[in-house]
C-alpha positions in Angstrom: -6.0 18.5 -4.8 -7.9 16.8 -7.6 -11.5 15.8 -7.3 -11.1 12.1 -6.8 -8.7 12.6 -3.9 -11.3 15.0 -2.3 -14.0 12.4 -2.9 -11.9 9.7 -1.3 -11.0 11.8 1.8 -14.6 12.7 2.2 -15.5 9.0 2.1 -13.0 8.3 4.9 -14.3 11.2 7.0 -17.8 9.9 6.6 -17.0 6.2 7.4 -14.1 6.6 9.9 -16.2 5.5 12.9 -17.1 2.2 11.3 -14.0 1.8 9.2 -12.5 -1.1 11.2 -15.8 -3.0 11.0 -16.1 -2.4 7.2 -12.6 -3.4 6.2 -11.2 -6.9 7.1 -7.7 -7.3 8.3 -6.8 -10.8 7.2 -4.5 -10.1 4.3 -2.8 -7.1 6.0 -2.4 -9.0 9.2 -0.4 -11.7 7.3 1.5 -8.9 5.6 2.4 -7.4 8.9 3.7 -10.8 10.2 5.9 -11.2 7.1 7.1 -7.6 7.4 8.0 -8.1 11.0 10.0 -11.2 10.3 11.9 -9.5 7.4 12.6 -6.5 9.6 14.0 -8.7 12.3 16.1 -10.7 9.8 17.6 -7.5 8.3 18.1 -5.7 11.5 15.7 -2.8 10.7 15.2 -0.5 13.7 12.7 2.0 12.3 9.6 1.9 10.1 7.4 4.5 8.5 3.9 3.4 7.5 2.2 5.7 4.9 -1.6 5.9 4.7 -1.9 4.4 8.2 -5.7 4.9 8.4 -6.9 3.8 11.9 -3.4 2.7 12.9 -4.0 -1.1 13.0 -0.7 -1.9 11.4 1.1 0.4 13.8 -0.3 -1.5 16.7 0.4 -4.9 15.3 3.9 -4.1 14.3 4.5 -2.6 17.7 3.5 -5.9 19.3 5.8 -7.9 17.0 8.8 -5.5 17.0 8.8 -4.0 20.5 12.3 -2.5 20.1 11.5 -0.9 16.8 10.7 2.8 16.3 7.4 2.8 14.3 5.7 5.9 12.9 2.9 6.6 10.5 1.3 9.3 8.4 -2.3 9.7 7.5 -4.0 12.7 5.8 -7.6 12.1 7.1 -8.1 13.6 10.6 -11.1 11.4 11.4 -9.1 8.2 10.8 -6.3 9.5 12.9 -8.8 10.2 15.7 -9.9 6.5 15.6 -6.3 5.5 15.8 -5.7 7.6 18.9 -8.8 6.3 20.6 -7.5 2.7 19.9 -4.2 3.4 21.7 -1.9 4.8 19.1 0.1 7.8 20.6 -0.5 11.0 18.8 3.2 11.6 18.3 3.4 8.2 16.5 0.8 9.0 13.9 0.9 12.4 12.2 -0.9 14.2 9.4 1.0 13.6 6.2 0.7 13.2 2.4 2.3 10.2 0.8 3.1 12.1 -2.4 5.1 14.7 -0.4 6.5 12.9 2.7 7.8 15.5 5.2 10.7 13.3 6.4 14.2 13.7 5.0 16.1 11.3 2.8 16.9 7.9 4.4 15.0 8.8 7.6 13.6 5.3 8.3 15.1 1.8 7.7 11.9 0.6 6.1 8.9 2.5 4.5 5.8 0.5 4.0 2.2 0.7 2.7 -0.7 -1.6 3.3 -3.4 -1.3 0.7 -3.2 2.4 -0.1 -1.5 2.5 -3.5 -4.7 1.4 -5.2 -6.4 4.5 -3.8 -4.0 7.0 -5.4 -4.0 8.3 -9.0 -0.2 8.3 -9.3 1.3 5.4 -7.3 4.7 5.8 -8.9 5.0 9.2 -7.2 4.3 7.6 -3.9 6.8 4.9 -4.5 9.5 7.4 -5.4 8.9 9.1 -2.1 9.0 5.8 -0.2 12.3 5.0 -1.8 13.7 8.4 -1.0 12.7 8.3 2.7 13.8 4.6 3.1 17.3 3.9 4.2 17.3 0.1 3.7 14.1 -0.9 1.9 10.4 -0.8 1.2 7.5 -3.1 1.8 4.2 -3.2 -0.2 1.0 -5.1 0.5 -1.5 -4.2 -2.2 -3.9 -5.2 -5.0 -3.1 -7.2 -8.1 -5.6 -6.8 -10.9 -4.2 -9.7 -12.8 -5.2 -12.1 -10.0 -8.8 -10.8 -9.8 -11.8 -12.2 -11.7 -12.3 -15.3 -13.7 -9.4 -17.1 -15.3 -10.4 -15.7 -18.7 -10.6 -12.1 -17.2 -7.2 -12.5 -15.5 -5.5 -13.6 -18.7 -7.3 -10.9 -20.8 -6.1 -8.2 -18.5 -2.5 -9.5 -18.5 -2.5 -9.7 -22.3 -4.0 -6.2 -22.7 -1.5 -4.8 -20.3 1.5 -6.4 -22.1 0.2 -5.0 -25.4 0.0 -1.5 -23.9 -3.8 -1.4 -24.3 -4.9 -1.7 -20.7 -5.0 2.1 -20.0 -7.4 2.6 -22.9 -9.6 -0.3 -21.9 -9.6 0.9 -18.3 -10.7 4.4 -19.5 -13.6 2.8 -21.3 -14.6 0.6 -18.4 -14.6 3.6 -16.0 -16.4 5.9 -18.5 -13.4 8.2 -18.8 -12.9 8.7 -15.0 -10.0 6.3 -14.7 -11.2 5.1 -11.3 -14.1 3.3 -9.6 -16.2 4.3 -6.7 -18.4 2.3 -4.3 -19.5 2.5 -0.7 -17.3 -0.4 0.4 -13.9 1.0 -0.7 -14.6 4.6 -1.9 -12.3 5.6 -4.8 -10.1 2.9 -6.1 -8.0 2.3 -9.2 -7.3 -0.7 -11.3 -3.9 -1.3 -9.8 -1.3 -4.1 -9.6 1.9 -4.2 -7.6 3.4 -5.7 -10.8 2.7 -2.3 -12.6 5.7 -0.9 -10.7 7.9 -3.9 -10.5 10.4 -2.7 -13.1 10.6 0.7 -11.5 11.4 -0.8 -8.1 13.9 -3.2 -9.6 15.7 -0.3 -11.2 16.1 1.4 -7.8 16.8 -1.6 -5.6 19.3 -4.4 -5.3 17.0 -7.2 -4.2 13.3 -7.6 -4.8 11.0 -10.3 -3.3 7.4 -10.8 -4.6 5.0 -13.1 -2.9 1.3 -14.0 -3.0 -0.8 -13.2 0.0 -3.4 -15.9 -0.4 -4.3 -17.3 -3.8 -2.4 -19.8 -5.9 1.3 -19.6 -5.2 2.1 -21.6 -8.3 1.1 -18.6 -10.6 2.6 -15.4 -9.1 1.1 -12.8 -11.4 -2.3 -14.4 -12.1 -2.6 -16.4 -8.9 -3.5 -13.9 -6.2 -5.7 -10.8 -5.9 -3.4 -9.5 -3.2 0.4 -9.4 -3.5 3.3 -8.5 -1.2 6.6 -7.0 -2.2 9.8 -6.5 -0.2 12.8 -4.6 -1.7 16.2 -3.8 -0.4 17.9 -0.7 -1.7 21.5 -0.7 -3.0 24.1 0.2 -0.4 25.1 3.8 -0.5 
């Protein structure tokens, strides 16, 4: 386990008791509502949520999809304990690593993540695991660096990314670390759902991207938080 993952897990262990008070749920609540509607529309009967934290999404999805089998994995014991105290059954939320999901291929109709990809150093590895375990599709609700900051900053980040220069600039901004750290979010990376859009499109038949808040007229630079729903190709 690398040092930044250890740092992030230590942060969660330290802040678990106040995690729900520290982190708002507005964007993810909306994402859960959208996800529930999509699951209902596509007849999805099982969901795996990776990086479930304190289990808020498990509880909300359970309310919206009472007939659906919903499970989660979370590596930090202190966060799982908060979830159990909030009413999440222990058998519903298990210890697990999103880079090595213990479930077999096509185990759940949908595999989802809510705000965890910007906390991992290799989100593409996590996405590959999500696609492996998903039978029908995946759902993401996560950061979009291109929709954060002033209009000038947003455009500059997009142009640097398209020119292939963003990794170098980001290294300079983070003084060689490649990540940021603060007491609000712990370890986090400069991530955008759009970073992995081509990878997801190459592995799925249908992809839907939507803003969660922000200016819907400009998808890539209009919102700091973006949702993505992708249906896999039929086997």
